[in-house]
C-alpha positions as a printed NumPy array, in Angstrom:
array([[-20.277,  43.712,  27.707],
       [-18.378,  40.766,  29.236],
       [-19.045,  38.671,  26.112],
       [-17.65 ,  41.395,  23.85 ],
       [-14.575,  41.701,  26.061],
       [-14.064,  37.895,  25.87 ],
       [-14.353,  37.928,  22.049],
       [-11.783,  40.756,  21.74 ],
       [ -9.335,  39.022,  24.083],
       [ -9.796,  35.712,  22.23 ],
       [ -9.043,  37.373,  18.863],
       [ -6.01 ,  39.125,  20.34 ],
       [ -4.665,  35.873,  21.77 ],
       [ -5.324,  34.082,  18.467],
       [ -3.382,  36.65 ,  16.426],
       [ -0.509,  36.788,  18.926],
       [ -0.173,  32.988,  18.923],
       [ -0.373,  32.939,  15.121],
       [  2.355,  35.586,  14.895],
       [  4.58 ,  33.677,  17.334],
       [  4.143,  30.446,  15.363],
       [  5.217,  32.224,  12.17 ],
       [  8.243,  33.555,  13.985],
       [  9.409,  30.445,  15.85 ],
       [  8.221,  27.527,  13.695],
       [ 10.968,  27.871,  11.033],
       [ 13.566,  27.978,  13.798],
       [ 12.121,  24.86 ,  15.432],
       [ 11.978,  23.   ,  12.101],
       [ 15.599,  23.91 ,  11.346],
       [ 16.685,  22.624,  14.759],
       [ 14.731,  19.38 ,  14.252],
       [ 16.349,  18.854,  10.828],
       [ 19.812,  19.459,  12.283],
       [ 19.077,  16.982,  15.059],
       [ 17.988,  14.327,  12.549],
       [ 21.083,  14.902,  10.422],
       [ 23.34 ,  14.629,  13.447],
       [ 21.625,  11.382,  14.455],
       [ 22.094,   9.965,  10.938],
       [ 25.781,  10.906,  11.024],
       [ 26.282,   9.093,  14.31 ],
       [ 24.716,   5.925,  12.91 ],
       [ 27.528,   5.435,  10.42 ],
       [ 27.328,   8.036,   7.693],
       [ 29.698,  10.898,   7.043],
       [ 27.964,  14.077,   5.929],
       [ 29.54 ,  15.586,   2.843],
       [ 28.487,  18.472,   0.663],
       [ 29.615,  18.514,  -2.919],
       [ 29.725,  21.419,  -5.319],
       [ 28.142,  24.798,  -4.968],
       [ 24.632,  23.521,  -5.604],
       [ 24.393,  22.134,  -2.102],
       [ 23.919,  18.504,  -3.129],
       [ 24.159,  16.344,  -0.051],
       [ 24.823,  12.652,   0.249],
       [ 25.843,  10.124,   2.832],
       [ 28.984,   8.121,   2.31 ],
       [ 29.019,   4.927,   4.343],
       [ 32.383,   3.481,   5.28 ],
       [ 31.304,   0.3  ,   7.047],
       [ 33.607,  -2.662,   7.571],
       [ 31.08 ,  -4.984,   5.969],
       [ 31.241,  -3.169,   2.622],
       [ 35.028,  -3.063,   2.645],
       [ 35.225,  -6.797,   3.376],
       [ 32.74 ,  -7.576,   0.609],
       [ 34.824,  -5.612,  -1.881],
       [ 38.013,  -7.445,  -0.917],
       [ 36.588, -10.994,  -0.803],
       [ 34.83 , -11.033,  -4.2  ],
       [ 36.582, -10.322,  -7.474],
       [ 35.003,  -7.648,  -9.641],
       [ 32.257,  -8.901, -11.972],
       [ 31.423, -12.05 ,  -9.959],
       [ 27.99 , -12.553,  -8.43 ],
       [ 27.299, -14.902,  -5.52 ],
       [ 23.718, -16.021,  -4.857],
       [ 23.006, -17.149,  -1.287],
       [ 19.5  , -18.541,  -1.77 ],
       [ 17.832, -20.234,  -4.723],
       [ 14.145, -21.091,  -4.159],
       [ 13.224, -24.729,  -4.831],
       [ 11.388, -25.469,  -8.062],
       [  7.81 , -26.658,  -7.905],
       [  7.074, -30.306,  -8.664],
       [  5.597, -31.241, -12.029],
       [  5.024, -28.495, -14.582],
       [  1.4  , -28.366, -15.757],
       [  0.69 , -27.809, -19.404],
       [ -2.347, -27.112, -21.55 ],
       [ -5.757, -27.105, -19.898],
       [ -4.283, -27.854, -16.471],
       [ -3.008, -24.263, -16.245],
       [ -6.179, -22.694, -17.705],
       [ -7.999, -22.538, -14.365],
       [-11.19 , -24.09 , -13.035],
       [-14.09 , -24.942, -15.325],
       [-17.655, -24.782, -14.041],
       [-20.483, -26.827, -15.587],
       [-23.609, -24.833, -16.338],
       [-26.961, -25.206, -18.005],
       [-28.202, -22.705, -20.521],
       [-31.74 , -21.544, -19.718],
       [-33.864, -20.17 , -22.57 ]])
Protein backbone atom coordinates (compact mmCIF):
# COMPACT_ATOMS: atom_id res chain seq x y z
CA UNK A 1 0.00 0.00 0.00
CA UNK A 2 2.86 2.39 0.83
CA UNK A 3 4.45 1.72 -2.58
CA UNK A 4 1.20 2.54 -4.39
CA UNK A 5 0.85 5.74 -2.36
CA UNK A 6 4.45 6.72 -3.29
CA UNK A 7 3.79 6.08 -7.01
CA UNK A 8 0.62 8.23 -6.96
CA UNK A 9 2.36 11.08 -5.15
CA UNK A 10 5.33 10.88 -7.55
CA UNK A 11 3.01 11.11 -10.59
CA UNK A 12 1.13 14.01 -9.02
CA UNK A 13 4.36 15.89 -8.31
CA UNK A 14 5.62 15.17 -11.84
CA UNK A 15 2.48 16.57 -13.49
CA UNK A 16 2.37 19.62 -11.20
CA UNK A 17 6.02 20.44 -11.93
CA UNK A 18 5.43 19.90 -15.65
CA UNK A 19 2.42 22.23 -15.56
CA UNK A 20 4.39 24.90 -13.67
CA UNK A 21 7.26 24.70 -16.18
CA UNK A 22 4.81 25.25 -19.05
CA UNK A 23 3.40 28.23 -17.22
CA UNK A 24 6.59 29.95 -16.05
CA UNK A 25 9.22 28.96 -18.63
CA UNK A 26 8.03 31.38 -21.35
CA UNK A 27 8.04 34.18 -18.79
CA UNK A 28 11.57 33.31 -17.68
CA UNK A 29 12.81 33.10 -21.28
CA UNK A 30 11.28 36.49 -22.09
CA UNK A 31 12.97 38.04 -19.05
CA UNK A 32 16.32 36.49 -20.03
CA UNK A 33 16.00 37.84 -23.59
CA UNK A 34 15.17 41.31 -22.28
CA UNK A 35 18.18 41.16 -19.97
CA UNK A 36 20.48 40.20 -22.85
CA UNK A 37 19.10 42.99 -25.03
CA UNK A 38 19.58 45.53 -22.27
CA UNK A 39 23.16 44.34 -21.77
CA UNK A 40 23.86 44.67 -25.51
CA UNK A 41 22.43 48.20 -25.50
CA UNK A 42 24.70 49.22 -22.64
CA UNK A 43 27.76 47.96 -24.50
CA UNK A 44 27.40 50.57 -27.22
CA UNK A 45 24.42 49.79 -29.40
CA UNK A 46 21.18 51.70 -29.66
CA UNK A 47 18.13 49.48 -30.04
CA UNK A 48 15.90 50.56 -32.89
CA UNK A 49 12.85 48.95 -34.42
CA UNK A 50 12.02 49.74 -38.00
CA UNK A 51 8.76 49.25 -39.82
CA UNK A 52 5.75 47.28 -38.74
CA UNK A 53 7.39 43.92 -39.37
CA UNK A 54 9.39 44.19 -36.18
CA UNK A 55 12.81 44.09 -37.83
CA UNK A 56 15.42 44.89 -35.23
CA UNK A 57 18.97 46.05 -35.67
CA UNK A 58 21.74 47.61 -33.68
CA UNK A 59 23.15 50.93 -34.77
CA UNK A 60 26.62 51.56 -33.37
CA UNK A 61 27.71 55.15 -32.94
CA UNK A 62 31.27 54.66 -31.73
CA UNK A 63 33.92 57.36 -31.92
CA UNK A 64 36.26 55.02 -33.76
CA UNK A 65 33.88 54.64 -36.71
CA UNK A 66 33.24 58.37 -36.92
CA UNK A 67 36.98 59.11 -36.91
CA UNK A 68 37.61 56.51 -39.60
CA UNK A 69 34.96 58.08 -41.82
CA UNK A 70 36.46 61.56 -41.42
CA UNK A 71 40.14 60.62 -41.88
CA UNK A 72 39.83 58.58 -45.10
CA UNK A 73 38.31 59.92 -48.29
CA UNK A 74 35.55 57.82 -49.82
CA UNK A 75 36.76 55.06 -52.15
CA UNK A 76 40.30 54.82 -50.71
CA UNK A 77 41.55 51.64 -49.08
CA UNK A 78 44.45 51.52 -46.62
CA UNK A 79 46.17 48.19 -45.94
CA UNK A 80 47.99 47.96 -42.60
CA UNK A 81 49.77 44.63 -43.11
CA UNK A 82 51.14 42.93 -46.21
CA UNK A 83 52.60 39.45 -45.57
CA UNK A 84 56.16 38.95 -46.85
CA UNK A 85 56.57 36.94 -50.03
CA UNK A 86 58.27 33.57 -49.86
CA UNK A 87 61.80 33.25 -51.24
CA UNK A 88 62.33 31.61 -54.61
CA UNK A 89 59.29 30.45 -56.57
CA UNK A 90 59.48 26.75 -57.45
CA UNK A 91 58.40 25.65 -60.88
CA UNK A 92 57.78 22.36 -62.65
CA UNK A 93 58.55 19.15 -60.81
CA UNK A 94 59.67 21.01 -57.68
CA UNK A 95 56.03 21.83 -56.88
CA UNK A 96 54.70 18.36 -57.81
CA UNK A 97 55.39 16.85 -54.39
CA UNK A 98 57.59 14.02 -53.16
CA UNK A 99 58.44 11.05 -55.37
CA UNK A 100 59.02 7.63 -53.85
CA UNK A 101 61.14 4.96 -55.56
CA UNK A 102 59.52 1.55 -55.72
CA UNK A 103 60.07 -1.87 -57.20
CA UNK A 104 57.37 -3.64 -59.12
CA UNK A 105 56.89 -7.21 -57.88
CA UNK A 106 55.35 -9.75 -60.28
